[in-house]
C-alpha positions as CSV (number, residue, x, y, z in Angstrom):
1,M,0.9,58.1,-50.3
2,K,1.5,55.3,-47.8
3,N,4.7,55.1,-45.8
4,E,6.9,52.0,-46.1
5,P,6.1,49.4,-43.4
6,L,8.4,49.4,-40.4
7,G,11.5,47.3,-40.7
8,P,12.6,44.6,-38.3
9,S,13.5,45.4,-34.7
10,G,16.4,44.4,-32.6
11,H,14.7,45.5,-29.3
12,V,14.0,43.0,-26.6
13,D,12.1,45.7,-24.7
14,S,9.4,46.7,-27.1
15,F,8.1,49.7,-25.1
16,T,8.9,52.3,-27.7
17,R,7.6,50.4,-30.7
18,D,4.5,49.4,-28.8
19,N,3.9,53.1,-28.1
20,L,4.4,54.5,-31.6
21,P,1.3,56.4,-32.9
22,P,-1.0,54.4,-35.2
23,A,0.3,54.2,-38.8
24,E,-2.6,56.3,-40.1
25,L,-1.5,59.2,-37.8
26,W,2.1,59.3,-39.1
27,P,3.4,62.1,-41.3
28,E,4.2,61.2,-44.9
29,L,7.9,60.4,-45.0
30,R,9.7,61.5,-48.1
31,L,12.8,59.3,-47.9
32,G,14.2,60.1,-51.3
33,D,17.9,59.4,-51.3
34,F,18.0,58.9,-47.6
35,R,18.2,55.1,-47.7
36,Y,19.9,53.0,-45.1
37,P,20.5,49.3,-44.5
38,E,17.7,47.4,-42.8
39,W,19.9,46.8,-39.7
40,L,21.6,50.0,-38.5
41,N,23.1,51.2,-35.3
42,A,23.8,55.0,-35.2
43,G,26.3,54.7,-32.4
44,Y,28.4,52.3,-34.4
45,E,28.2,54.5,-37.5
46,L,29.5,57.6,-35.6
47,T,32.4,55.8,-34.0
48,D,33.7,52.4,-35.1
49,A,32.6,52.9,-38.7
50,M,34.6,56.2,-38.8
51,V,37.7,54.5,-37.5
52,A,37.2,51.8,-40.3
53,K,37.0,54.7,-42.8
54,G,40.4,56.0,-41.8
55,F,39.5,58.7,-39.4
56,G,40.9,57.0,-36.3
57,D,43.7,59.6,-35.7
58,N,41.4,62.6,-36.3
59,V,40.4,64.5,-33.1
60,A,36.8,63.7,-32.4
61,L,36.1,65.6,-29.1
62,I,37.7,68.4,-27.2
63,G,36.5,69.3,-23.7
64,N,37.6,69.8,-20.2
65,G,41.2,70.2,-21.2
66,R,41.5,67.0,-23.2
67,Q,41.4,65.8,-26.8
68,R,40.1,62.4,-27.9
69,T,40.7,60.9,-31.3
70,Y,38.1,58.8,-33.1
71,K,40.0,55.6,-32.1
72,E,40.0,56.7,-28.4
73,L,36.3,57.6,-28.6
74,S,35.5,54.2,-30.2
75,D,37.4,52.4,-27.4
76,W,35.9,54.5,-24.7
77,T,32.3,54.0,-25.8
78,N,32.9,50.2,-26.3
79,R,34.1,49.8,-22.8
80,I,31.1,51.7,-21.4
81,A,28.8,49.6,-23.6
82,H,30.3,46.4,-22.1
83,A,29.6,47.8,-18.7
84,L,26.0,48.8,-19.4
85,V,25.2,45.3,-20.8
86,E,27.3,43.1,-18.5
87,D,27.3,44.9,-15.2
88,Y,24.0,46.9,-15.3
89,G,21.8,44.6,-17.4
90,V,20.8,47.2,-20.0
91,K,18.8,45.4,-22.7
92,P,18.0,46.6,-26.2
93,G,15.0,48.9,-26.1
94,N,15.5,49.9,-22.4
95,R,15.3,53.7,-21.9
96,V,18.5,55.2,-20.4
97,L,18.3,58.7,-19.0
98,I,21.5,60.8,-19.2
99,R,22.0,63.9,-17.1
100,S,25.0,66.1,-17.8
101,A,26.3,69.3,-19.1
102,N,27.9,69.4,-22.5
103,N,31.1,67.4,-22.2
104,P,32.9,64.5,-23.9
105,A,31.7,62.0,-21.2
106,M,28.1,62.8,-22.0
107,V,28.7,62.2,-25.7
108,A,30.5,58.9,-24.8
109,C,27.6,57.7,-22.6
110,W,25.1,58.6,-25.3
111,L,27.0,56.7,-28.0
112,A,27.7,53.7,-25.7
113,A,24.0,53.4,-24.7
114,T,23.1,53.6,-28.4
115,K,25.6,50.9,-29.3
116,A,24.0,48.7,-26.6
117,G,20.6,49.2,-28.3
118,A,19.1,51.4,-25.6
119,V,16.8,54.3,-26.2
120,V,18.6,57.4,-24.9
121,V,16.8,60.3,-23.1
122,N,19.3,63.2,-22.7
123,T,18.2,65.7,-20.1
124,M,19.1,69.3,-19.2
125,P,21.5,69.7,-16.3
126,M,19.4,72.6,-15.0
127,F,16.3,70.4,-14.5
128,R,14.9,70.0,-11.0
129,A,13.7,66.7,-9.5
130,G,10.1,67.4,-10.4
131,E,10.9,67.9,-14.1
132,L,13.1,64.8,-14.2
133,L,10.3,62.8,-12.5
134,K,7.8,63.7,-15.3
135,I,10.3,62.5,-17.9
136,V,11.0,59.3,-16.0
137,E,7.3,58.5,-15.7
138,K,6.5,59.3,-19.3
139,A,9.2,57.2,-20.7
140,E,9.1,54.5,-18.0
141,I,12.9,54.9,-17.3
142,K,14.5,52.4,-14.9
143,F,18.1,53.2,-15.4
144,A,20.1,56.5,-15.5
145,L,23.6,57.7,-16.0
146,C,24.5,61.0,-14.2
147,D,27.5,63.2,-14.0
148,T,28.5,62.9,-10.3
149,R,28.4,66.7,-10.0
150,L,24.7,66.7,-10.8
151,M,23.4,63.8,-8.6
152,E,21.3,65.7,-6.1
153,E,18.2,66.4,-8.1
154,L,18.2,63.0,-9.9
155,V,18.6,61.2,-6.5
156,E,15.6,63.1,-5.3
157,A,13.6,62.2,-8.4
158,T,14.6,58.5,-7.8
159,R,13.3,58.8,-4.2
160,R,10.0,60.0,-5.4
161,S,9.7,57.6,-8.3
162,D,8.2,54.1,-8.3
163,I,9.9,53.4,-11.7
164,L,13.5,54.7,-11.7
165,E,15.6,52.0,-9.9
166,T,19.3,52.6,-10.7
167,V,21.4,55.8,-11.0
168,V,25.1,55.3,-11.9
169,G,27.5,58.1,-11.7
170,F,30.1,59.0,-14.3
171,D,32.9,61.6,-14.1
172,G,32.1,64.5,-16.5
173,S,35.3,66.4,-15.5
174,A,37.6,64.0,-17.5
175,N,39.3,62.5,-14.3
176,H,37.5,59.2,-14.8
177,D,36.9,58.8,-11.1
178,A,33.4,57.6,-10.7
179,E,31.6,54.2,-10.6
180,L,30.9,53.9,-14.3
181,D,34.5,54.9,-15.2
182,R,35.9,52.4,-12.8
183,V,33.7,49.6,-14.0
184,A,34.3,50.4,-17.7
185,L,38.1,50.7,-17.3
186,G,38.8,47.0,-17.3
187,K,36.5,46.1,-20.2
188,P,37.6,45.2,-23.7
189,V,37.9,47.9,-26.4
190,R,35.9,45.8,-28.9
191,F,32.2,45.5,-28.6
192,D,29.7,43.9,-30.9
193,C,27.1,46.6,-31.3
194,V,23.5,45.5,-30.9
195,R,21.9,44.7,-34.2
196,T,19.2,47.4,-34.1
197,G,16.8,48.1,-37.0
198,R,17.0,51.3,-38.9
199,D,13.4,51.9,-37.7
200,D,14.1,51.1,-34.0
201,V,13.8,54.1,-31.7
202,A,17.2,55.4,-30.7
203,L,16.4,58.7,-29.1
204,L,13.5,60.3,-27.2
205,G,13.6,64.1,-27.4
206,F,11.4,65.8,-24.8
207,T,9.6,69.1,-25.4
208,S,7.5,70.8,-22.8
209,G,4.7,72.2,-25.0
210,T,2.2,74.8,-23.9
211,T,1.2,73.1,-20.7
212,G,4.7,72.3,-19.4
213,A,3.8,68.6,-19.4
214,P,6.6,66.8,-21.2
215,K,5.9,65.3,-24.7
216,A,8.4,62.7,-26.0
217,T,9.3,62.7,-29.7
218,M,10.6,59.4,-31.0
219,H,13.5,59.3,-33.4
220,F,14.9,56.2,-35.2
221,H,18.5,55.3,-35.8
222,R,18.1,56.3,-39.5
223,D,16.7,59.7,-38.4
224,I,20.0,60.5,-36.6
225,L,22.0,59.9,-39.7
226,T,19.5,61.6,-42.0
227,I,19.9,65.0,-40.4
228,A,23.6,64.9,-41.0
229,D,23.4,63.5,-44.5
230,G,20.8,66.2,-45.3
231,Y,21.3,69.6,-43.6
232,A,25.0,69.2,-42.5
233,K,26.1,67.8,-45.9
234,E,24.0,69.9,-48.2
235,V,23.8,73.2,-46.4
236,L,27.0,73.4,-44.3
237,N,29.2,71.3,-46.6
238,V,30.9,69.7,-43.5
239,T,34.3,68.0,-44.0
240,S,36.8,66.4,-41.7
241,D,38.7,69.7,-41.5
242,D,35.8,71.4,-39.6
243,V,35.9,72.3,-35.9
244,F,32.4,72.8,-34.3
245,V,31.6,75.0,-31.3
246,G,28.3,76.1,-29.9
247,S,26.0,76.8,-27.0
248,P,22.8,74.6,-27.3
249,P,22.7,71.8,-24.7
250,L,23.1,68.3,-26.0
251,A,19.8,67.5,-24.3
252,F,18.2,69.6,-27.1
253,T,18.1,67.9,-30.5
254,F,19.4,71.1,-32.0
255,G,22.5,70.8,-29.8
256,L,22.9,67.0,-30.2
257,G,22.8,67.4,-34.0
258,G,25.0,70.4,-34.3
259,L,27.6,69.5,-31.6
260,A,27.8,65.7,-31.9
261,V,26.0,64.0,-34.8
262,F,27.2,66.5,-37.5
263,P,30.9,66.5,-36.6
264,L,31.1,62.8,-35.9
265,R,29.4,61.8,-39.1
266,F,32.1,63.5,-41.2
267,G,35.3,62.9,-39.2
268,A,35.3,66.5,-37.9
269,T,36.0,67.8,-34.4
270,A,33.5,68.9,-31.7
271,T,34.6,71.3,-29.0
272,L,32.3,71.0,-26.0
273,L,31.8,73.7,-23.3
274,E,30.0,73.1,-20.0
275,N,29.5,76.8,-19.7
276,A,29.0,78.1,-23.3
277,S,28.9,81.8,-22.4
278,P,29.8,84.1,-25.3
279,P,33.2,84.9,-23.8
280,N,34.0,81.2,-23.4
281,M,32.9,80.5,-27.0
282,I,35.0,83.4,-28.3
283,E,38.0,82.0,-26.4
284,I,37.5,78.5,-27.9
285,I,36.9,79.8,-31.4
286,Q,40.3,81.6,-31.3
287,K,42.1,78.8,-29.5
288,H,41.0,75.9,-31.7
289,R,40.3,77.9,-34.9
290,A,36.7,76.7,-34.9
291,T,34.9,76.8,-38.3
292,I,31.2,76.2,-37.6
293,C,29.2,77.7,-34.7
294,F,25.7,76.9,-33.5
295,T,24.2,79.4,-31.1
296,A,21.5,82.1,-30.7
297,P,21.5,85.7,-31.9
298,T,22.4,86.8,-28.3
299,A,25.8,85.3,-28.6
300,Y,26.4,86.6,-32.1
301,R,25.8,90.1,-30.8
302,A,28.6,89.5,-28.2
303,M,30.9,88.1,-30.9
304,L,30.4,91.3,-33.0
305,N,31.3,93.4,-30.0
306,A,34.4,91.2,-29.4
307,M,35.5,91.6,-33.0
308,E,35.2,95.4,-32.5
309,E,37.7,95.0,-29.6
310,G,40.2,92.9,-31.7
311,A,39.1,89.3,-31.3
312,D,40.0,87.2,-34.3
313,L,37.0,85.0,-35.3
314,G,38.1,84.8,-38.9
315,S,38.3,81.0,-38.8
316,L,34.5,80.8,-38.6
317,R,33.1,79.9,-42.0
318,A,29.6,79.0,-40.9
319,A,27.5,80.7,-38.2
320,V,24.2,78.9,-37.6
321,S,21.3,80.6,-35.7
322,A,18.1,79.0,-34.6
323,G,15.8,79.0,-31.6
324,E,14.7,82.7,-31.9
325,T,14.3,85.3,-34.5
326,L,17.6,86.6,-36.0
327,P,17.4,90.5,-35.9
328,A,18.2,92.1,-39.2
329,P,20.9,94.4,-37.6
330,V,22.8,91.4,-36.3
331,Y,22.6,89.7,-39.7
332,E,23.7,92.8,-41.5
333,D,26.5,93.6,-39.0
334,W,27.8,90.0,-39.3
335,I,28.0,90.2,-43.1
336,R,29.8,93.6,-42.9
337,K,32.3,92.2,-40.4
338,T,32.9,88.7,-41.8
339,G,31.7,88.8,-45.4
340,R,29.6,85.8,-44.7
341,P,25.9,85.4,-43.6
342,I,24.6,84.0,-40.4
343,L,22.5,81.0,-41.6
344,D,19.1,81.5,-39.9
345,G,17.0,78.4,-39.9
346,I,14.0,76.7,-38.2
347,G,13.8,73.3,-36.8
348,S,11.9,71.5,-34.0
349,T,12.3,68.7,-31.5
350,E,9.5,66.9,-33.4
351,M,11.5,67.1,-36.7
352,L,14.8,66.5,-34.9
353,H,16.7,69.4,-36.5
354,I,16.6,72.3,-39.0
355,F,14.3,71.8,-42.1
356,V,14.1,75.4,-43.5
357,T,17.2,77.5,-43.7
358,N,19.2,80.2,-45.5
359,R,22.2,79.1,-47.4
360,F,25.6,80.6,-48.1
361,D,24.5,81.6,-51.7
362,D,20.9,82.2,-50.9
363,H,20.1,84.4,-47.9
364,H,18.1,87.4,-47.1
365,P,17.6,89.6,-44.0
366,G,14.4,88.7,-42.1
367,S,14.0,85.4,-43.9
368,T,14.3,81.9,-42.6
369,G,15.1,80.7,-46.1
370,R,13.9,77.7,-48.1
371,P,13.4,74.0,-47.3
372,V,16.4,71.8,-46.8
373,T,16.9,69.3,-49.7
374,G,14.4,66.4,-49.2
375,Y,11.8,68.6,-47.3
376,E,8.7,70.4,-48.6
377,A,7.0,73.3,-46.8
378,K,3.9,75.3,-47.2
379,I,1.7,77.8,-45.4
380,V,-1.8,76.6,-44.5
381,D,-5.0,77.9,-42.8
382,E,-6.8,76.4,-39.9
383,A,-8.5,73.9,-42.1
384,G,-5.2,72.8,-43.7
385,N,-5.7,74.5,-47.0
386,E,-2.6,76.0,-48.7
387,L,-2.6,79.8,-48.6
388,P,-1.3,82.1,-51.4
389,R,2.1,83.6,-51.1
390,G,2.2,86.6,-48.8
391,E,-0.6,85.4,-46.5
392,I,0.1,84.5,-42.9
393,G,-0.7,81.0,-41.7
394,R,0.8,77.9,-40.0
395,L,4.0,76.4,-41.3
396,A,3.5,72.8,-42.5
397,V,6.4,70.6,-43.5
398,K,7.2,67.0,-44.6
399,G,10.4,65.3,-45.3
400,P,12.6,62.3,-44.5
401,V,11.9,62.6,-40.8
402,G,8.7,63.5,-39.0
403,C,6.8,63.7,-35.7
404,R,6.0,60.6,-33.7
405,Y,4.9,61.3,-30.2
406,L,5.3,58.6,-27.6
407,A,1.9,57.3,-26.4
408,D,0.0,60.5,-27.2
409,E,-2.5,60.1,-29.9
410,E,-4.2,63.4,-29.1
411,K,-1.0,65.5,-29.6
412,Q,-0.2,63.4,-32.6
413,R,-3.5,64.3,-34.3
414,Q,-2.8,68.0,-33.5
415,Y,0.7,68.0,-34.9
416,V,0.2,65.7,-37.9
417,Q,-2.7,66.4,-40.3
418,N,-3.1,64.9,-43.8
419,G,0.5,63.7,-43.8
420,W,1.9,67.1,-42.9
421,N,3.7,68.2,-39.7
422,L,2.1,71.4,-38.4
423,T,4.6,73.4,-36.4
424,G,3.8,75.8,-33.7
425,D,4.8,78.7,-35.8
426,V,3.1,81.3,-38.0
427,F,4.9,82.2,-41.2
428,H,4.4,83.7,-44.6
429,Q,6.1,82.8,-47.9
430,D,7.3,85.6,-50.1
431,E,7.0,85.7,-53.9
432,E,10.5,84.3,-54.2
433,G,9.6,81.2,-52.1
434,R,11.4,82.2,-48.9
435,F,9.7,81.7,-45.6
436,H,9.4,84.5,-43.0
437,F,8.6,84.0,-39.3
438,A,5.7,85.9,-37.9
439,A,4.8,84.5,-34.4
440,R,4.4,81.4,-32.3
441,T,0.9,79.9,-32.0
442,D,1.4,77.8,-28.9
443,G,2.3,80.0,-26.0
444,I,6.0,79.2,-26.0
445,I,8.4,82.0,-25.2
446,L,11.6,81.9,-27.1
447,S,14.4,83.4,-24.9
448,A,18.1,83.3,-25.8
449,G,17.5,80.0,-27.7
450,Y,15.4,78.3,-25.0
451,N,11.8,77.3,-25.4
452,I,9.9,78.2,-22.2
453,A,6.3,77.2,-21.6
454,G,4.4,80.0,-20.0
455,P,2.0,77.8,-18.1
456,E,4.8,75.9,-16.4
457,V,6.3,79.2,-15.1
458,E,2.8,80.2,-13.9
459,A,2.5,77.0,-12.0
460,A,5.8,77.6,-10.3
461,L,4.8,81.2,-9.4
462,L,1.4,80.1,-8.0
463,S,3.3,77.7,-5.6
464,H,4.8,80.8,-3.9
465,P,2.9,81.6,-0.7
466,A,2.5,85.3,-1.6
467,V,1.1,84.9,-5.1
468,A,-2.7,84.9,-5.6
469,E,-2.9,85.1,-9.4
470,C,-0.4,85.5,-12.2
471,A,0.1,85.4,-15.9
472,V,3.2,85.1,-17.9
473,V,4.0,86.6,-21.3
474,G,7.0,87.1,-23.5
475,A,8.4,90.6,-23.5
476,P,10.7,91.9,-26.2
477,D,14.4,92.2,-25.1
478,E,17.3,93.5,-27.1
479,Q,19.8,90.9,-25.9
480,R,17.7,87.8,-25.5
481,G,15.0,88.3,-28.1
482,H,12.3,87.9,-25.5
483,I,12.3,87.5,-21.7
484,V,9.7,85.9,-19.4
485,Q,7.6,88.6,-17.9
486,A,5.3,87.8,-15.0
487,H,2.3,89.8,-14.0
488,V,1.5,89.0,-10.4
489,V,-1.4,89.7,-8.1
490,L,-0.2,89.3,-4.5
491,K,-2.3,88.0,-1.6
492,P,-3.4,90.5,1.1
493,G,-0.6,91.4,3.5
494,F,2.3,91.1,1.0
495,E,4.1,94.1,-0.4
496,G,5.3,94.2,-4.0
497,D,8.8,95.6,-3.5
498,R,12.2,94.7,-4.7
499,L,12.7,92.1,-2.0
500,M,9.5,90.4,-3.1
501,V,10.6,90.4,-6.8
502,R,13.9,88.7,-5.8
503,D,12.1,86.2,-3.5
504,I,9.6,85.2,-6.3
505,Q,12.4,84.9,-8.8
506,D,14.5,82.7,-6.5
507,H,11.4,80.5,-5.7
508,V,10.9,79.9,-9.4
509,K,14.6,79.0,-9.9
510,M,14.3,76.4,-7.1
511,T,11.1,75.0,-8.5
512,I,11.9,74.6,-12.2
513,A,15.0,74.9,-14.4
514,P,16.5,78.3,-13.5
515,F,16.6,79.5,-17.2
516,K,12.8,79.7,-17.0
517,Y,12.5,82.3,-14.3
518,P,10.8,85.6,-14.9
519,R,13.4,88.3,-15.5
520,S,10.7,90.9,-15.3
521,V,8.0,90.9,-12.5
522,I,5.2,93.4,-12.6
523,F,2.8,93.6,-9.6
524,T,-0.8,94.5,-10.4
525,E,-4.0,94.7,-8.5
526,A,-5.9,92.7,-11.1
527,L,-5.3,90.8,-14.3
528,P,-7.4,91.7,-17.4
529,K,-10.0,89.0,-18.0
530,T,-12.9,88.2,-20.3
531,E,-16.5,88.0,-19.0
532,S,-16.0,84.3,-18.6
533,G,-12.9,84.9,-16.4
534,K,-10.2,83.9,-19.0
535,I,-7.0,85.9,-18.6
536,Q,-6.4,88.2,-21.6
537,R,-2.6,87.8,-22.1
538,F,-2.6,89.8,-25.3
539,R,-3.6,92.9,-23.2
540,L,-0.6,92.2,-20.9
541,K,1.7,92.1,-23.9
542,E,0.3,95.3,-25.2
543,A,0.7,97.0,-21.8
544,G,4.1,95.5,-21.2
């Protein structure tokens, strides 16, 4: 089955459309009922259109001690959009990098840039200059917006880059005391959103992959609305009465969907936390009577403990878990405490959000559930042949969205085969049609909801002056699911003591995003290897 041809483009800068994979390498898109006008701007649909529908007085965003209604959010984003176009020369199709923790200002910048027709690249606040530089080079980003509290690493990336030209600061703390805030303040509250096509790229989602080299996944304006009109509407039954809370960064598509797109699509409220620790989330749930939570099993364990101590989390009607395996005891304890299931699901950056999930009326411990409406999934062998139920193989999926890598035909051929998106996960399907996670296939370590590429951590370790050789594996951990465990061979003259462990850990934190550091460091005289010299990581896992 051939996909429909691409619709018209409103982009002046054609970089993203020029770097889409060839049509023959695209996954088959099953659009079904997910149909949108030929000209579509997701930023407009999530703000101005919501005001026009009568949601103007509803609270859209809560964060850093302030509430903003949909009308206020619409005005705010329109002022910023004016500034981006008139003062900074942002043109439709230009890539705009945004660096911030989860706060209303980051959401406003994302929406404003989208309204201006830009292609947004949201980035993690923990990223170091080297990680930011790789993203800048891959997406050829000339312009960035940055929370003024996080400038240092991005300024260093700019110094080392021949591409990134301009970094403009905004105030993420809600004081509106930064350059972008001051420039936008005097702008009109009306803005004619750029006439983008539904098939124009609106968002680049970066994923590290097994090598640690960034891969950019390309998502259209219609894709952003599709994940809300599918999963959020069909599975979560979101209404304007809902209040969202969660921990995933907005830089992750899981976080952007769950904490921005989903609430804004339905006139609901998003509460945003810069530090979404379990205690902070518990406080917000109680204070704002949050109804829908997106987080990892680690946080749900903490919430169960808090309920034991008297915390009232009874307002939560939906608890969504993804990013790591949901342990059966957590699932069972949650049902026992609340009478409702945790909805475990699986998604990916390539697919933008969750595509297989449990449901309120169809859930089972140890299962990831069934495909979201509009999606189809199956288990295949290495040759792409469908396997019988009960047999373990790769999870293949197709639906209204799919993988499109930016300028990377090799990775595209690996991920998309015969019209199917092949995830990096090994599953089996039971006799009732539910999918069950077995393992990762790609060397990614899932830790407390974060995807961590082992080779990237190894490269950081090897840059330490005392490390001769190393190998990184995922080690089981009761709280985080898995942790990064480093097996290290030291150079002669160095001692593997506690001080060395701390020094190595601190070095990794300074080299790459701190959440990737090895929480366990094991010193060894030699690493197990094959006759050809390849490190046998499976033996380290067995010994660990």
